[in-house]
All heavy atoms as an XYZ file, in Angstrom:
829
protein
N      17.541    -38.657     23.464
C      16.134    -38.474     23.169
C      15.809    -36.954     23.566
O      15.037    -36.338     22.839
C      15.277    -39.395     24.072
C      13.792    -39.093     23.845
C      13.091    -39.505     22.708
C      13.059    -38.492     24.840
C      11.775    -39.304     22.557
C      11.728    -38.265     24.742
C      11.076    -38.685     23.525
N      16.268    -36.457     24.724
C      15.986    -35.069     25.046
C      16.457    -34.072     24.021
O      15.786    -33.087     23.716
C      16.607    -34.818     26.425
C      16.379    -33.467     26.946
C      15.096    -33.119     27.409
C      17.353    -32.457     26.974
C      14.889    -31.776     27.836
C      17.178    -31.173     27.425
C      15.896    -30.887     27.859
O      15.651    -29.585     28.326
N      17.704    -34.334     23.517
C      18.233    -33.368     22.511
C      17.372    -33.404     21.262
O      17.040    -32.326     20.722
C      19.705    -33.839     22.142
O      20.437    -33.814     23.359
C      20.293    -32.843     21.187
N      16.955    -34.537     20.781
C      16.064    -34.644     19.597
C      14.751    -33.963     19.830
O      14.250    -33.223     18.960
C      15.866    -36.121     19.267
C      15.109    -36.407     18.026
C      15.784    -35.795     16.790
C      14.922    -37.861     17.831
N      14.252    -34.117     20.988
C      12.951    -33.405     21.374
C      13.124    -31.870     21.343
O      12.232    -31.192     20.777
C      12.533    -33.868     22.800
C      11.313    -33.144     23.303
C      10.006    -33.479     22.738
C      11.410    -32.142     24.243
C       8.920    -32.762     23.204
C      10.331    -31.431     24.610
C       9.041    -31.761     24.133
N      14.229    -31.376     21.889
C      14.446    -29.972     21.895
C      14.599    -29.442     20.440
O      14.117    -28.385     20.150
C      15.699    -29.610     22.710
S      15.495    -29.883     24.500
N      15.328    -30.102     19.623
C      15.552    -29.710     18.240
C      14.211    -29.672     17.497
O      13.904    -28.705     16.812
C      16.529    -30.633     17.515
C      17.921    -30.410     18.043
C      16.527    -30.353     16.041
C      18.959    -31.365     17.627
N      13.379    -30.721     17.685
C      12.071    -30.785     17.150
C      11.170    -29.604     17.595
O      10.480    -28.970     16.780
C      11.399    -32.150     17.352
N      11.231    -29.284     18.822
C      10.451    -28.257     19.425
C      10.879    -26.841     18.843
O       9.983    -26.048     18.478
C      10.549    -28.209     20.965
N      12.163    -26.641     18.637
C      12.641    -25.421     18.085
C      12.159    -25.225     16.704
O      11.779    -24.250     16.178
C      14.183    -25.353     18.287
C      14.741    -24.208     17.379
C      14.572    -25.159     19.701
N      12.268    -26.361     15.972
C      11.838    -26.266     14.497
C      10.333    -26.006     14.382
O       9.913    -25.192     13.564
C      12.210    -27.691     13.805
C      13.784    -27.721     13.650
C      11.535    -27.711     12.417
C      14.205    -29.054     13.119
N       9.589    -26.615     15.189
C       8.075    -26.402     15.190
C       7.768    -25.057     15.544
O       6.939    -24.317     14.876
C       7.367    -27.402     16.085
C       7.447    -28.778     15.454
C       5.916    -27.044     16.345
C       6.996    -29.956     16.395
N       8.403    -24.477     16.570
C       8.172    -23.075     17.005
C       8.572    -22.106     15.828
O       7.900    -21.147     15.574
C       8.828    -22.795     18.311
C       8.172    -23.517     19.466
C       8.892    -21.284     18.606
C       8.976    -23.473     20.759
N       9.727    -22.373     15.227
C      10.177    -21.570     14.153
C       9.243    -21.579     12.985
O       8.940    -20.482     12.407
C      11.571    -21.999     13.701
C      12.106    -21.173     12.605
C      12.726    -19.997     12.694
C      12.128    -21.562     11.209
N      13.061    -19.494     11.450
C      12.723    -20.428     10.446
C      11.647    -22.651     10.468
C      12.847    -20.432      9.132
C      11.783    -22.558      9.117
C      12.331    -21.546      8.451
N       8.714    -22.735     12.659
C       7.711    -22.879     11.499
C       6.466    -22.026     11.796
O       5.927    -21.348     10.951
C       7.457    -24.298     11.233
C       8.593    -25.054     10.587
C       8.216    -26.537     10.509
C       8.811    -24.582      9.095
N       5.946    -22.206     13.016
C       4.727    -21.547     13.357
C       4.996    -19.935     13.439
O       4.169    -19.258     12.817
C       4.213    -21.951     14.810
C       3.729    -23.449     14.743
C       3.119    -21.010     15.368
C       3.508    -24.078     16.013
N       6.012    -19.515     13.982
C       6.353    -18.166     13.986
C       6.519    -17.604     12.635
O       6.096    -16.503     12.289
C       7.628    -17.927     14.878
N       7.242    -18.263     11.755
C       7.469    -17.825     10.399
C       6.172    -17.705      9.675
O       5.902    -16.764      8.896
C       8.363    -18.858      9.622
O       9.609    -18.869     10.215
N       5.313    -18.719      9.810
C       3.983    -18.644      9.162
C       3.182    -17.358      9.537
O       2.678    -16.657      8.707
C       3.157    -19.879      9.509
C       1.675    -19.805      9.025
C       1.373    -19.992      7.799
C       0.706    -19.429      9.926
C       0.108    -19.912      7.308
C      -0.633    -19.266      9.504
C      -0.932    -19.556      8.133
O      -2.187    -19.386      7.719
N       3.138    -17.118     10.848
C       2.412    -15.899     11.244
C       3.014    -14.633     10.856
O       2.411    -13.686     10.468
C       2.218    -15.950     12.766
C       1.160    -16.859     13.192
C       1.377    -18.045     13.897
C      -0.277    -16.694     12.864
C       0.434    -18.978     14.277
C      -1.234    -17.575     13.209
C      -0.882    -18.680     13.903
N       4.384    -14.596     10.917
C       5.149    -13.394     10.403
C       4.919    -13.122      8.997
O       4.496    -12.067      8.587
C       6.654    -13.542     10.764
C       7.426    -12.386     10.158
C       7.516    -11.150     10.778
C       8.109    -12.565      9.041
C       8.226    -10.136     10.297
C       8.849    -11.504      8.493
C       8.819    -10.289      9.102
N       5.147    -14.100      8.159
C       5.048    -13.884      6.687
C       3.578    -13.654      6.293
O       3.233    -12.972      5.310
C       5.723    -15.003      5.914
C       7.192    -14.915      6.051
C       7.935    -15.806      6.668
C       7.857    -13.896      5.388
C       9.328    -15.776      6.772
C       9.250    -13.791      5.464
C      10.000    -14.726      6.185
N       2.607    -14.291      6.951
C       1.259    -14.120      6.640
C       0.777    -12.705      7.020
O       0.142    -11.980      6.231
C       0.351    -15.083      7.396
O       0.748    -16.403      6.992
C      -1.136    -14.938      7.036
N       1.191    -12.193      8.118
C       0.832    -10.850      8.626
C       1.483     -9.762      7.856
O       0.894     -8.761      7.566
C       1.136    -10.758     10.138
N       2.773     -9.954      7.492
C       3.454     -8.864      6.947
C       3.516     -8.882      5.411
O       3.375     -7.874      4.809
C       4.978     -8.920      7.391
C       5.868     -7.962      6.610
C       5.091     -8.726      8.837
N       3.491    -10.030      4.791
C       3.739    -10.077      3.381
C       2.525    -10.460      2.489
O       2.636    -10.579      1.277
C       4.807    -10.964      3.018
C       6.180    -10.516      3.539
N       6.810     -9.364      3.076
C       6.879    -10.957      4.595
C       7.895     -9.127      3.752
N       7.996    -10.077      4.662
N       1.353    -10.649      3.142
C       0.230    -11.084      2.370
C      -0.965    -10.124      2.536
O      -2.133    -10.441      2.271
C      -0.221    -12.493      2.646
O      -0.671    -12.592      3.984
N      -0.705     -8.956      3.064
C      -1.824     -7.974      3.343
C      -1.970     -7.064      2.065
O      -1.048     -6.759      1.446
C      -1.515     -7.203      4.544
O      -0.348     -6.477      4.434
N      -3.217     -6.667      1.846
C      -3.523     -5.764      0.816
C      -3.736     -4.422      1.405
O      -4.545     -4.239      2.311
C      -4.770     -6.184     -0.018
C      -4.619     -7.585     -0.558
C      -5.138     -5.202     -1.066
C      -3.485     -7.810     -1.453
N      -2.922     -3.418      0.961
C      -3.042     -2.058      1.644
C      -4.371     -1.380      1.308
O      -4.977     -1.589      0.224
C      -1.870     -1.327      1.074
C      -1.609     -2.023     -0.289
C      -1.998     -3.446     -0.068
N      -4.688     -0.520      2.194
C      -5.902      0.370      1.908
C      -5.216      1.614      1.244
O      -4.345      2.216      1.753
C      -6.542      0.841      3.200
C      -7.132     -0.353      3.877
C      -7.632      1.888      2.925
C      -7.648     -0.130      5.255
N      -5.629      1.902      0.080
C      -5.107      2.977     -0.808
C      -6.106      4.128     -0.756
O      -7.256      4.060     -1.086
C      -4.814      2.543     -2.205
C      -4.358      3.750     -2.998
C      -3.843      1.400     -2.248
N      -5.586      5.314     -0.219
C      -6.440      6.471     -0.184
C      -6.349      7.229     -1.555
O      -5.393      7.166     -2.230
C      -5.966      7.430      0.894
C      -6.130      6.887      2.243
C      -5.637      7.911      3.263
C      -5.784      7.472      4.705
N      -5.393      8.514      5.687
N      -7.402      7.956     -1.825
C      -7.436      8.726     -3.120
C      -8.424      9.911     -2.947
O      -9.231      9.932     -2.062
C      -7.879      7.830     -4.325
C      -9.232      7.203     -4.119
C     -10.349      7.908     -4.621
C      -9.359      5.984     -3.525
C     -11.588      7.290     -4.501
C     -10.651      5.400     -3.355
C     -11.720      6.052     -3.878
O     -13.007      5.563     -3.655
N      -8.190     10.912     -3.757
C      -9.054     12.083     -3.798
C      -9.502     12.248     -5.256
O      -8.736     12.326     -6.161
C      -8.278     13.273     -3.294
C      -9.140     14.549     -3.195
C      -8.338     15.724     -2.688
O      -7.188     15.530     -2.321
O      -8.906     16.843     -2.770
N     -10.773     12.450     -5.390
C     -11.357     12.699     -6.728
C     -11.923     14.126     -6.747
O     -12.720     14.539     -5.954
C     -12.540     11.739     -7.085
C     -11.995     10.253     -7.024
C     -13.165     12.052     -8.328
C     -12.970      9.232     -7.220
N     -11.415     14.854     -7.738
C     -11.884     16.285     -7.971
C     -11.991     16.522     -9.420
O     -11.520     15.768    -10.236
C     -10.818     17.342     -7.366
O      -9.593     17.046     -7.963
C     -10.771     17.165     -5.858
N     -12.710     17.594     -9.743
C     -12.776     17.987    -11.121
C     -14.156     17.768    -11.816
O     -15.150     17.511    -11.069
N     -14.105     17.786    -13.060
C     -15.313     17.671    -13.897
C     -15.780     16.210    -13.975
O     -15.097     15.356    -14.540
C     -15.027     18.188    -15.272
C     -16.282     18.288    -16.210
O     -17.275     17.594    -15.905
N     -16.159     18.974    -17.282
N     -16.931     15.894    -13.376
C     -17.394     14.522    -13.352
C     -17.765     14.024    -14.690
O     -17.749     12.765    -14.961
C     -18.628     14.431    -12.454
C     -18.224     14.664    -10.958
C     -19.322     14.435    -10.100
C     -18.868     14.895     -8.689
N     -19.485     14.266     -7.608
N     -17.952     14.799    -15.732
C     -18.255     14.413    -17.092
C     -16.982     14.337    -17.954
O     -16.969     13.917    -19.086
C     -19.248     15.413    -17.770
C     -20.547     15.358    -17.057
O     -20.955     14.306    -16.649
O     -21.189     16.451    -16.920
N     -15.834     14.785    -17.446
C     -14.589     14.780    -18.143
C     -13.895     13.450    -18.164
O     -14.271     12.590    -17.354
N     -12.943     13.313    -19.076
C     -12.163     12.069    -19.032
C     -11.263     12.025    -17.753
O     -10.773     12.983    -17.311
C     -11.172     12.044    -20.270
C     -11.952     11.888    -21.588
C     -10.932     11.785    -22.699
C     -11.765     11.617    -24.037
N     -10.803     11.547    -25.183
N     -11.180     10.763    -17.209
C     -10.392     10.677    -15.998
C      -8.907     10.715    -16.189
O      -8.348     10.216    -17.228
C     -10.718      9.358    -15.356
C     -11.255      8.594    -16.612
C     -11.797      9.558    -17.555
N      -8.189     11.336    -15.329
C      -6.697     11.392    -15.296
C      -6.321     10.873    -13.926
O      -6.730     11.381    -12.923
C      -6.060     12.711    -15.508
C      -6.509     13.275    -16.892
C      -4.576     12.686    -15.423
C      -5.999     14.675    -17.142
N      -5.428      9.849    -13.880
C      -5.020      9.220    -12.612
C      -3.576      9.762    -12.333
O      -2.741      9.613    -13.064
C      -5.053      7.693    -12.646
C      -4.583      7.093    -11.348
C      -6.471      7.215    -12.928
N      -3.420     10.346    -11.196
C      -2.218     10.787    -10.633
C      -1.635      9.889     -9.564
O      -2.332      9.665     -8.536
C      -2.314     12.241    -10.116
C      -2.731     13.232    -11.114
C      -4.085     13.465    -11.334
C      -1.832     13.982    -11.856
C      -4.510     14.404    -12.263
C      -2.208     14.908    -12.764
C      -3.550     15.180    -12.945
N      -0.419      9.308     -9.785
C       0.197      8.461     -8.812
C       1.627      9.044     -8.516
O       2.369      9.153     -9.452
C       0.306      7.029     -9.245
C      -1.085      6.432     -9.617
C       0.959      6.150     -8.263
C      -1.067      5.051    -10.139
N       1.834      9.431     -7.346
C       3.169      9.993     -6.962
C       4.163      8.837     -6.887
O       3.903      7.653     -6.794
C       3.054     10.737     -5.687
C       2.771      9.877     -4.461
N       3.776      9.147     -3.664
C       1.576      9.518     -3.875
C       3.171      8.550     -2.760
N       1.860      8.744     -2.834
N       5.455      9.253     -7.012
C       6.582      8.395     -6.891
C       7.222      8.413     -5.530
O       6.742      9.099     -4.659
N       8.263      7.687     -5.361
C       9.060      7.698     -4.100
C      10.168      8.725     -4.240
O      10.825      8.778     -5.231
C       9.693      6.316     -3.829
C      10.381      6.265     -2.527
C       9.914      6.071     -1.313
C      11.781      6.505     -2.311
N      10.871      6.083     -0.359
C      12.007      6.394     -0.935
C      12.829      6.804     -3.189
C      13.342      6.579     -0.491
C      14.160      6.996     -2.694
C      14.306      6.835     -1.326
N      10.386      9.596     -3.370
C       9.802      9.816     -2.013
C       8.748     10.942     -2.004
O       8.573     11.640     -0.986
C      10.985     10.166     -1.184
C      11.830     10.990     -2.060
C      11.629     10.378     -3.431
N       8.069     11.187     -3.135
C       7.070     12.248     -3.180
C       5.861     11.928     -2.509
O       5.541     10.898     -2.095
C       6.862     12.618     -4.671
C       8.121     13.104     -5.490
O       8.903     13.763     -4.720
O       8.216     12.820     -6.576
N       4.941     12.959     -2.485
C       3.678     12.870     -1.823
C       2.578     13.245     -2.823
O       2.907     13.951     -3.843
C       3.575     13.752     -0.622
C       4.421     13.266      0.536
C       5.745     13.780      0.655
C       3.977     12.361      1.420
C       6.589     13.318      1.630
C       4.807     11.911      2.463
C       6.095     12.338      2.570
N       1.306     12.887     -2.616
C       0.273     13.290     -3.532
C       0.113     14.739     -3.784
O      -0.296     15.212     -4.779
C      -0.984     12.689     -2.873
C      -0.585     11.790     -1.823
C       0.830     12.103     -1.483
N       0.511     15.507     -2.738
C       0.391     17.004     -2.922
C       1.338     17.541     -4.033
O       1.069     18.717     -4.453
C       0.754     17.652     -1.549
O       2.083     17.345     -1.218
N       2.265     16.762     -4.463
C       3.067     17.183     -5.589
C       2.312     17.385     -6.884
O       2.787     18.031     -7.776
N       1.101     16.847     -6.986
C       0.290     16.973     -8.162
C      -0.677     18.153     -8.085
O      -1.467     18.402     -8.984
C      -0.461     15.723     -8.386
C       0.318     14.523     -8.763
C       0.546     13.370     -7.984
C       1.101     14.343     -9.955
N       1.334     12.526     -8.753
C       1.719     13.129     -9.917
C       1.306     15.195    -11.145
C       2.532     12.600    -10.929
C       2.128     14.722    -12.153
C       2.723     13.400    -12.048
N      -0.769     18.903     -6.913
C      -1.792     19.862     -6.711
C      -1.813     20.909     -7.752
O      -2.927     21.319     -8.197
C      -1.542     20.538     -5.383
C      -1.995     19.635     -4.253
O      -2.502     18.573     -4.415
N      -1.618     20.085     -2.968
N      -0.675     21.465     -8.271
C      -0.717     22.420     -9.314
C      -1.351     21.899    -10.577
O      -2.080     22.636    -11.341
C       0.646     23.072     -9.536
C       1.139     23.915     -8.432
C       2.522     24.493     -8.676
C       2.950     25.354     -7.479
N       4.286     25.905     -7.689
N      -0.891     20.677    -11.016
C      -1.406     20.113    -12.213
C      -2.934     19.916    -12.117
O      -3.687     20.165    -13.088
C      -0.711     18.807    -12.505
C       0.731     18.949    -12.941
C       1.722     19.175    -11.801
O       1.289     19.139    -10.617
N       2.936     19.291    -12.073
N      -3.407     19.388    -10.981
C      -4.786     19.137    -10.782
C      -5.572     20.393    -10.749
O      -6.664     20.489    -11.396
C      -5.019     18.402     -9.419
C      -4.484     16.961     -9.550
C      -6.445     18.391     -9.051
C      -4.398     16.166     -8.285
N      -4.997     21.440    -10.190
C      -5.679     22.826    -10.193
C      -5.936     23.351    -11.595
O      -6.984     23.850    -11.958
C      -4.892     23.770     -9.361
C      -5.641     25.138     -9.187
C      -6.821     25.001     -8.361
O      -6.957     24.211     -7.383
O      -7.737     25.821     -8.672
N      -4.900     23.059    -12.473
C      -5.085     23.509    -13.846
C      -5.920     22.590    -14.734
O      -6.446     23.049    -15.802
C      -3.747     23.664    -14.555
C      -2.921     24.767    -13.915
O      -3.495     25.890    -13.683
N      -1.615     24.578    -13.684
N      -6.145     21.357    -14.372
C      -6.810     20.430    -15.234
C      -8.174     20.103    -14.751
O      -9.018     19.485    -15.504
C      -6.027     19.141    -15.319
C      -4.672     19.229    -15.966
C      -3.864     17.966    -15.795
C      -4.861     19.510    -17.451
N      -8.509     20.463    -13.518
C      -9.843     20.015    -12.923
C     -11.112     20.552    -13.577
O     -12.215     19.977    -13.500
C      -9.843     20.278    -11.448
C     -10.030     21.688    -11.007
C      -9.999     21.795     -9.537
C     -10.225     23.289     -9.163
N     -10.242     23.445     -7.693
N     -10.998     21.652    -14.317
C     -12.136     22.198    -15.019
C     -12.603     21.341    -16.187
O     -13.734     21.207    -16.511
C     -11.950     23.626    -15.466
C     -11.861     24.532    -14.317
O     -12.365     24.265    -13.227
O     -11.230     25.604    -14.483
N     -11.573     20.619    -16.817
C     -11.937     19.876    -18.005
C     -11.885     18.315    -17.740
O     -12.577     17.585    -18.414
C     -10.879     20.171    -19.075
C     -11.172     19.512    -20.424
C     -10.111     20.010    -21.445
C     -10.431     19.341    -22.832
N      -9.496     19.729    -23.829
N     -11.076     17.878    -16.703
C     -10.930     16.441    -16.497
C     -11.337     16.090    -15.077
O     -11.426     16.865    -14.184
C      -9.485     16.138    -16.629
C      -8.994     16.299    -18.062
C      -8.282     17.506    -18.375
C      -9.139     15.375    -19.114
C      -7.789     17.751    -19.610
C      -8.642     15.625    -20.356
C      -8.027     16.811    -20.621
O      -7.572     17.061    -21.893
N     -11.715     14.783    -14.924
C     -11.904     14.199    -13.610
C     -10.556     13.741    -13.111
O      -9.852     12.881    -13.718
C     -12.860     13.060    -13.771
C     -13.152     12.212    -12.426
C     -13.889     13.201    -11.484
C     -13.964     11.068    -12.688
N     -10.099     14.339    -12.027
C      -8.679     14.061    -11.556
C      -8.742     13.124    -10.351
O      -9.455     13.424     -9.341
C      -8.056     15.409    -11.171
S      -7.822     16.576    -12.525
N      -8.033     12.037    -10.388
C      -8.050     11.010     -9.342
C      -6.578     11.016     -8.834
O      -5.661     10.561     -9.526
C      -8.415      9.721     -9.888
C      -9.808      9.744    -10.521
C      -8.372      8.622     -8.723
C     -10.173      8.549    -11.311
N      -6.357     11.465     -7.644
C      -5.034     11.601     -7.040
C      -4.848     10.464     -5.987
O      -5.514     10.496     -4.948
C      -4.892     12.953     -6.420
C      -3.477     13.296     -6.047
O      -2.510     12.450     -6.297
N      -3.203     14.388     -5.388
N      -3.996      9.535     -6.251
C      -3.830      8.359     -5.413
C      -2.662      8.550     -4.433
O      -1.602      9.047     -4.902
C      -3.590      7.083     -6.301
C      -4.811      6.782     -7.120
C      -3.115      5.862     -5.422
C      -4.644      5.667     -8.065
N      -2.923      8.219     -3.179
C      -1.887      8.245     -2.165
C      -1.395      6.835     -1.884
O      -2.128      6.012     -1.419
C      -2.326      8.865     -0.866
C      -1.284      8.914      0.180
C      -1.766      9.620      1.405
O      -2.771     10.324      1.454
O      -1.085      9.467      2.520
N      -0.193      6.533     -2.192
C       0.323      5.177     -2.100
C       0.439      4.797     -0.581
O       0.528      5.730      0.304
C       1.775      5.073     -2.663
C       1.734      5.237     -4.204
C       3.178      5.208     -4.737
C       0.984      4.047     -4.881
N       0.347      3.540     -0.268
C       0.335      3.103      1.117
C       1.607      3.580      1.840
O       2.674      3.623      1.256
C       0.296      1.579      1.042
C      -0.063      1.237     -0.323
C       0.252      2.375     -1.123
N       1.481      3.822      3.133
C       2.530      4.216      4.063
C       3.028      5.627      3.875
O       4.027      6.019      4.461
C       3.647      3.188      4.033
C       3.303      1.938      4.758
O       2.277      1.797      5.353
N       4.210      0.870      4.622
N       2.326      6.373      3.020
C       2.783      7.820      2.855
C       1.967      8.739      3.812
O       2.309      9.901      3.936
C       2.651      8.274      1.400
C       3.788      7.876      0.587
C       3.871      6.577      0.050
C       4.877      8.711      0.379
C       4.971      6.194     -0.673
C       5.997      8.321     -0.418
C       5.981      7.083     -0.946
O       7.030      6.686     -1.658
N       0.905      8.193      4.436
C       0.187      8.892      5.427
C       0.934      8.731      6.756
O       0.809      7.710      7.392
C      -1.246      8.406      5.552
C      -2.139      9.134      6.501
O      -1.594     10.067      7.179
O      -3.313      8.791      6.615
N       1.573      9.723      7.225
C       2.435      9.585      8.453
C       1.574      9.265      9.690
O       2.142      8.718     10.619
C       3.249     10.775      8.689
C       4.231     11.130      7.488
C       5.161      9.970      7.351
C       6.197     10.328      6.220
N       6.859      9.219      5.709
N       0.353      9.597      9.665
C      -0.501      9.284     10.844
C      -1.006      7.896     10.887
O      -1.491      7.404     11.835
C      -1.633     10.331     10.938
C      -1.146     11.740     11.046
C      -2.304     12.774     10.987
O      -3.383     12.285     10.900
O      -1.989     13.963     10.987
N      -0.969      7.247      9.679
C      -1.532      5.802      9.610
C      -0.593      4.991      8.832
O      -0.983      4.612      7.655
C      -2.920      5.969      8.910
C      -3.579      4.594      8.985
O      -3.300      3.753      9.703
N      -4.556      4.530      8.054
N       0.552      4.562      9.397
C       1.410      3.612      8.756
C       0.780      2.192      8.877
O       0.643      1.660      9.912
C       2.823      3.610      9.400
C       3.483      5.010      9.285
C       3.685      2.526      8.756
C       3.801      5.399      7.920
N       0.386      1.702      7.683
C      -0.348      0.368      7.672
C       0.632     -0.804      7.878
O       0.309     -1.798      8.606
C      -1.052      0.201      6.384
C      -2.123      1.254      6.131
C      -2.784      1.073      4.711
O      -3.020     -0.014      4.315
N      -2.953      2.190      4.071
N       1.787     -0.750      7.285
C       2.676     -1.858      7.326
C       4.136     -1.318      7.311
O       4.616     -0.837      6.294
C       2.516     -2.809      6.158
C       3.335     -3.984      6.194
O       4.304     -4.069      6.910
N       3.055     -5.017      5.376
N       4.816     -1.252      8.456
C       6.139     -0.694      8.452
C       7.184     -1.410      7.639
O       8.184     -0.826      7.363
C       6.503     -0.752      9.999
C       5.610     -1.759     10.540
C       4.415     -1.796      9.742
N       6.889     -2.658      7.242
C       7.776     -3.362      6.406
C       7.602     -3.102      4.893
O       8.377     -3.503      4.094
C       7.545     -4.926      6.564
C       7.923     -5.286      7.988
C       6.992     -5.496      9.007
C       9.162     -5.509      8.524
N       7.611     -5.898     10.175
C       8.971     -5.893      9.821
C      10.468     -5.527      8.056
C      10.038     -6.230     10.742
C      11.454     -5.835      8.879
C      11.268     -6.169     10.201
N       6.558     -2.378      4.573
C       6.329     -2.014      3.205
C       5.453     -3.061      2.455
O       5.040     -4.104      3.084
N       5.238     -2.858      1.157
C       4.435     -3.857      0.410
C       5.162     -4.135     -0.842
O       6.009     -3.434     -1.374
C       3.138     -3.163     -0.012
C       2.236     -2.818      1.216
C       2.201     -1.618      1.805
C       1.396     -3.786      1.714
C       1.388     -1.338      2.871
C       0.644     -3.545      2.797
C       0.561     -2.335      3.366
O      -0.180     -2.113      4.499
N       4.767     -5.357     -1.447
C       5.271     -5.785     -2.700
C       4.426     -5.027     -3.755
O       3.273     -4.625     -3.433
C       5.081     -7.285     -2.911
C       5.815     -8.193     -1.896
C       7.375     -7.970     -2.146
O       7.776     -7.792     -3.255
O       8.132     -8.085     -1.143
N       4.901     -4.914     -4.960
C       4.273     -4.091     -5.930
C       2.891     -4.681     -6.318
O       1.899     -3.964     -6.563
C       5.165     -3.898     -7.286
C       4.518     -2.886     -8.207
C       5.373     -5.158     -7.968
C       4.521     -1.426     -7.712
N       2.743     -6.047     -6.343
C       1.483     -6.575     -6.678
C       0.446     -6.398     -5.593
O      -0.723     -6.257     -5.905
C       1.555     -8.122     -6.928
C       2.214     -8.880     -5.721
O       2.953     -8.296     -4.954
O       1.809    -10.087     -5.539
N       0.891     -6.216     -4.353
C      -0.050     -5.882     -3.275
C      -0.565     -4.406     -3.458
O      -1.720     -4.144     -3.210
C       0.618     -6.084     -1.911
C       0.955     -7.443     -1.571
C       1.864     -7.637     -0.411
O       2.616     -6.686     -0.010
O       1.767     -8.686      0.235
N       0.307     -3.541     -3.793
C      -0.052     -2.161     -4.038
C      -1.032     -2.004     -5.170
O      -2.023     -1.317     -5.133
C       1.167     -1.197     -4.242
C       0.751      0.154     -4.649
C       2.085     -1.187     -3.039
N      -0.691     -2.749     -6.282
C      -1.602     -2.694     -7.455
C      -3.001     -3.255     -7.098
O      -3.975     -2.694     -7.551
C      -1.001     -3.540     -8.606
C      -1.971     -3.760     -9.760
C       0.221     -2.834     -9.142
N      -3.012     -4.336     -6.310
C      -4.278     -4.892     -5.978
C      -5.044     -3.892     -5.072
O      -6.265     -3.648     -5.125
C      -4.099     -6.223     -5.147
O      -3.465     -7.142     -5.947
C      -5.476     -6.796     -4.725
N      -4.401     -3.206     -4.121
C      -4.970     -2.160     -3.368
C      -5.525     -1.009     -4.154
O      -6.563     -0.548     -3.858
N      -4.846     -0.578     -5.143
C      -5.339      0.499     -6.042
C      -6.582     -0.014     -6.751
O      -7.510      0.724     -6.961
C      -4.258      0.896     -7.002
C      -3.134      1.635     -6.237
C      -4.836      1.831     -8.136
C      -1.898      1.945     -7.026
N      -6.540     -1.225     -7.290
C      -7.649     -1.798     -8.079
C      -8.887     -1.919     -7.240
O     -10.024     -1.846     -7.777
C      -7.283     -3.167     -8.671
N      -8.706     -2.279     -5.941
C      -9.906     -2.449     -5.071
C     -10.554     -1.046     -4.764
O     -11.577     -0.938     -4.358
C      -9.512     -3.070     -3.728
C      -9.165     -4.548     -3.927
O      -9.557     -5.152     -4.934
N      -8.384     -5.112     -3.089
């Protein structure tokens, strides 16, 4: 009886821990930073950097286009070294939802 009780307790603790781990790490929507510059009456251009680049990689293009276009430069989550939101990273659908919000 004691062995069965211990096994059941371990399984219950594992299930509870797994629930909190996966809920906290894998179901969060990131806060996506962005900067808007340029002509507010112009057509919008959205700049999204890739990995391992940073939003500053678009600065020259934005400088040349901002007189005619509205430039939206998006910083993907976890690229701000001072504010790592989720050290485990995000799924692509979470990033897209963060951008859409």
